[in-house]
N, C-alpha and C positions, 0 to 999 in steps of 0.2 A: 959087138953085139952081145958078147957074154956079159960085159959090164952093164949094158942096158937091162938085161934080163935080171941081173941081181938086184938092181935098184927097184925094179918093179916087184919082185918078190918081197923086198923089205917093206915097201909101201903097202902091199896087200896085208902083210903080217901085222903092221901097226894098225891098219884099219879094223882088222878082226879083233885085236885087243881092245881097241876103243869101244867097239860095238859090245863086246862081252862086259866090259866095265859099266857101260851104260845100262845094259839089261839088268846087271846085278843091283844097281842103284834104283831103277824105276820100278821093277816088278814088286818088290816088297811094299812099296808105297801104294801100288794099285791094288794089292791084295787086301789092304786095310780098308778100302772104300767099299760101299755097298755094291752088290752086283748089278743093280738097276741103274747105276750111274751112267749118263750119257754125255758128260761134260757140262750139262747145265745145272744151275743151282736147284737143289731139291725144294720143292713147294709143299707147304702144309695143306692137308685136306680139310682142316678146321675152318669153317666159314667165319667171315668177320663177325664180330659181336657175340660169338658163342662163348659160353663159359663151361669148360670141361671140369668135371670133378676129378679128384685124385683117383688113381687105380685102387680098387678095393684090396684090402689085405687077404680077404677070403671070399671065393665065389661058391655059393651053394649049387651043387649039380641038380638036386631035386628041391626046388624052392617050395616053400609051404604056400605063400601068397601068390595067386596067379596074376597075370598082367591086367585081366579086366578088373580085378579087385583094386589093384594099386591105382589104375586109371580112375575109377569111380571115386576112390578116397581123395586123391590129390585134386580132382576136378571140383569136387564139392567144397573142399576147404578153400580153394582159390577164389571160387565164386562167392563163398560166404563172407570173405573179408572186404569185398568191394573196393580193393585196392588196385585191381588189375582190369584193363580193358581188353575184352575178348580173349580171355585165357583159354589156351588149348593144351591138352595133355595127351601125349601118345607114348605107350609102353610096348616095347618089343624085347623079349627075352630078358626082362628085368632092367632094361635101359629105358630111362625116362627122358623124353623130349618135351620141352616146354617152349611154348610160343605165346605171344601176346604183347601188349604194350603196358609199360609201367612208367611212373613219374620220376623215379629216382633210382640210382645204383643200389641204394640201401634195400629198396623193396625187391629189386631183382635178385640180389644176393639172399634175401630172406626166402624167396621162392625156391632157389636152388638148395638152400639148406633144409627147407622142408621136404623136398623130394629126396634128398640124400639121407635124411633121417627116417625115411619111411621103411617099413619092414620089407625085406627081401629085394630092395632096390640095389642093382649092381653098379650102375653108373648113372649120371645125370648130364644131359646136354641141354644147357639153358640158352635158348635162342630168343629170349624176351627182348624187345626193343625198348630202350629208354627214350621217352618223348621229351624233346627239347621244349621248355616253356616258352610261351610267346612274350614278346617284348612288352606287350600291353596287359599281361597277366599281373594283376595287383593282388592276387590271393597271397603270395608270400609276405607282401607288406602288411596286409590285413591280418594275417596270422601272427606277424611279429608285433603289431599293435595290440592284438588281443592278448598275446603272451605278456606284454609289458603291462597291460591293464590288470591282468591276473596277478603279476608280481606286486603291483601296487596295492591291490586289494589284500594280498597275502601279508604284505609288510605293514599294513595299516595298524594293526595291534602293537607291533614293535615301535612304530612311530609315536603312538599315543603313550606307550610305556616310556619311550625316550624323553618326551616332553615332561612327563610327570617326574622322572628322575632328574632332568635338568632343573625344573622349577624347585624341586626339593633340595638339590645341591646348591642352587642359588640362595635359597632361604638359609641353608645351613652355613654357607660362606658368609653371609651377612651377619648371622648370629655369632659365628666364630670371630669375625672381625671386631664386633662390639665387645664380646667377651674378652678377647686379647687386649683390647684398650683398657677395659676396666682392670684386668689383671696387672697390666704394666703401669697403671696410673701412679702408684706409689713406689714403683721400683726404678723406672726410667724417667728422668726429668725432661729429656730431649723430645719435643713434640714430633719433629720429623722422623726420628728413630722409631717412635711408637707407631706412627702411621705406617711406616714401611713394614715393620714386623706384623702389625695387624692385618694389613692388606695382603701380605705374603701368605699368612695362614689362611685367610679367606680364598685366595686364589688357588691354594693347594687343595682346599676342600672342593671347589668347583671343578678343578682338574681331576680329582678322583671320581666325581660323578660322570664327567665325560668319558673316562676310561671305562667305567662300569657299562655305560650305554654301548659303547663300541664292543666290548667283550660279549654282551648279551646278544647283539645284532650279529655276532659271528665274525666281526672284523678285528681279530686279535692282533694280527700283524700291523693293521692301521693304528690300533690303540698303542702298540709299543712304539710305533713311529711317532705318534703325537707326543707321547711321554718323552721319548729320547729327543725329538726335535725341538722341545721347548727350550732346553739349555743351548742348543746350537742357535736357534733363532735369537735368543738373548745375546749370545756371543756376537753374532753378525750384527745385530742392532747396536751393540756397544762399540763395535769397530766403525760402523758407518757414522754414528753420532757421537764421535769420541769427545768433542767439546762439550756437548750437552751432558754426556755421562760424567765427564770430569767435573762439571759445575755441580751436578746432582751429588756426586760423592763428597765434594767439598762442602756442600751445604749440610750434609749429615755430620761430617767431622767438626764443622764450626758450631752447629747446634749441640753437639756433645761436649766439646771443649769449652764453648762459651767464653771467648776472649773479650767479649763486649756484651752489653745489654742494650735494651732500647733506651734511647736518650743519652747514651754515653758520647763524649766528645773524643773522636778518634782521628788519627791521621793514617790513611791507607793509600798506598800508591801515589803519594804526592797530594792527595785530596784531604782536606781537613773539614770536618763537619760533625753534626750530631746524627747518631744512628737512628734511622727511622724503621727499617724493616729488613729482615732477612728471609727471602723467599728461596724457592728451590733453584733459582738460577743466579740472582744477583743480590748484592747488599746495597741498600738505598741509603744515601746520606743527604742531609740538608746542610749545605756548606754555610760558612759564615757570611757569605755574600747573598744568601737567600735562594740558592739554586739547588734543584734536586739532581744528584748525580747517582748513577747506577753503575757499580763496579762488579764484574763477574766474580763469582765466588771462588773460582780456581785462582784468579789473581789475589783475591784477599787472603786466601790460605797460604799462598806461596810467597807473598810479599811481606816486608817489615811492617809491623802494626804498632802504633803508639796510641795508647789509651790514657787520656788526660783526666778521666773521671775516676779511675780506680783509686788514686790517692788525691785528696783535695788540694794539698800543697803543691805548688809549682814555683820553680826558681826561674828568675828572669835576670838578664844582664845587659849592660851597655858599656861603651867605652868613651872617655872624655880625655882630651889632652890639655895639660897646663904648661906654662912657660918654664924654661929652665931656671929663671930667676926666682920663681915661687918656691916656698917650702912645701915639700911633699907631705910631711906630717900634718901641716896646717890644712892643706887641701883634703887629705884623708879624713881628718876630724870633722871638717865642715860637711863633707858629704855623708859621713856616718851619722852626724846629728840630724840631717834632713831625713835620712832613712828611719832613724829611731822615732822622730816626731810624726811620721806619715801614718795615718790610721789604717791604710790598706796593707802596709808592710808588716809582716810577722817578726816578732822579736825572737821566736824559736821555730826554725833555726835562725841564728843571729845573722844579720846582714854583714857583708865585708866589702872593703875598698882595698884593692890590691894593685900594686904597681905591675903593669902588664909589659911594657917595653919602653925603650928610649927611642923616640922618633927622631926625624931630621930636625925638627924645630920644637917638639913638644915631648913631654914626659906623659906617656899614655897610662891612665888609671882605668882599671876595669872594675865596675861596681856590680856586686851580686846581691840580690834580695829575694825574699820568698813571699808569696801571697796565696790566699785561699782562692783557688780557681772556681769553686762552686758559687761563691757570693760576689767575686769581683772579676772584671774583665782584665786579662793581663795586658792587652793592648792599651787600655785606658789608664791603668796603673802605671805602666812603663812610660807613657807620655807624661803623666803627671810628675813622676819622680825625675825624669830628665829635665823637665822645665824648672822644677824647684832647685835642683842641684845647679843648673846654670844661673839662676837668679842668686842663689847663695854665694857662688864664686864671684859673680859681678859685684855683689854687695860687700864682700870682704876683700876685694882688690885681687882676686886670683885671676891672672890673665889666661886666656884660652886662645893663643895665636893659631893662625892658619899654617898649613904646611908651607915650607920655604920653597919658592920658585925663583928660578933664574931667568930674568928677562933681558933680552938683548935689544938695544936701540941702535940700529944702523945709522941713523941720521944724527945721533947724539941726543943729549938731553938739555933742554933749556933751564937754567937755574936762575931763581929770582931771590934776592936777599931781602928779608923783611926787617923792619925796624922794631923798636920796642913797643910801640903802640899796636902794631899788628900782632905781636906775640901775646900782649895783654888780652886782646879781643879773642885770640885763639884758645886761651885757657878757659874763657867762658863757654866757648863752643864745645870743648872736650868734656866739660862738666855736665853737659845736657846729654844724658845717656838714654832717656826714654821719651816716647812721644808725649806731647802735652795732653792729648785727649785721654790717654790710659792713666787712671789713678794709681799711684804707687802702692796703695795699700792692697790692691787686688792681685799684685804679682806673686804674693806668697800663699795664695789660696790653694787648698788641696786639690780641688777640682774646678775647672773653669766651665763657663757656658759652652765653649767649643768642644770640651771633652765630654759633655752631656752625662756627668756622673760617672762613678766608678763601678757600678753594678754590672753584672754579667748579663748579656743579651740572650742567654740560654732560653729564658721563658719566652721571649718574643719570637726567637727562631722556632722553637717547638710548637708555638701556637700557629705560626705561619705553615709549618709542616703538616700540622693537623688539618688545616684549611685546604691544602694541596691534595690530600688523599691519593697517594700514588697508586695504591692497590686496593682491592676489595678487602672487606673485613674478613678475618679468619685465615689469611695467607701469611701473616707474620709468624715465623718459626721461633721468634724470641719471646720470652715472657715479658708482659707489660709491668713496668714499675709501678708499685702501689702509690696511690695518691694523685695520680695523673687523671686527666679527663678520659683517656682511653680505658683505664682500669675501672673507672665508675660506669662507663658504658657496659 
């Protein structure tokens, strides 16, 4: 029994200690709450939609203006504005109560500020109701259209001024372009480069006029964006149209360096022909076969170019093989005499006949000679020289054997022995070297009917190119050679 009593006393003691600790923790927290708290959240006495003004810094005990005077003054001002529907003002002890209907929060705030700024007003309770606009109320749209129309009317003088400045800058740009062309006429020979510089100056003048228009209109940032974006747009266009830009730049460089002129015979990218035009994208050739070929200027600028017209003299060569039993000196002298007597072969530089190599069955001679490419066709002259050298070798008994070939007869070869009579008839057959219908005296002619003369076909090809008219007049970036039909036009 004593043990049970001790345990109960210990439990009671512990309970008292816990209650004391709980009271120490709870009472300070309750002391911080307002005395009127009943466990429910405190509700505000301010009605919904009211606008309370800030507490005044100073409240006069004996105000000068009475409540009736404040009421009359505010009521008259609100009614005079016609902005409010059924405005009502009530003043009690310097506190102003506002009621009524208003179309926007801005007007509601304006009424509150008006009452707050009135003399001897202590506080303002703004209970004005903002009317929600109807879905079929088109007045805001109408007001927006009217505002837009007023803006257009106000900006009309700037529009007229902008058109005037733009027309003036366009005229100044054209005048600057023409003046620049006249200024560069005797200083730069390249037509394309002159056009690019002149148009660049004219474009700069027009750009200055556009910048002035934007600045006067108050769009300074847009003006700076236009000026700064011009270079960016050029860069983007250059990257997007890389091939076109490359051909354009190549045309400028070609027109400046001028590796060929109109009418020159050139070889470009494996194509040989007479230059007809150099435009901003391609170079046009009339080939020796009478076809028009357009080569991109970038390929012309980057490829190997051979101009046969820059120097009139041109060297041609061919190889001929003689037998090992023939004297090389004799064959060289015979070929040299043919070259010396040929009217189209030049004596200066002197033609030469050189031993090129020792073949399997022939001694190969390489023959070099020079001709005037302006007056003679190298194809025809080369054909004529080869024909005359072959005829001279045959005439002087110089053999020209074919390359040795090994022929295998699997079934064997049938051999027939001939008597003396057959051999005598065979000698007569060997002596007959030319056809009967070909007169021997025509074999040593400088030009045969098949070769159609040794003159150059440049005149015929140029005339054919003029009839083709690959481009409009004025697009050729190369100068026209004097004395031609194009220059006379």
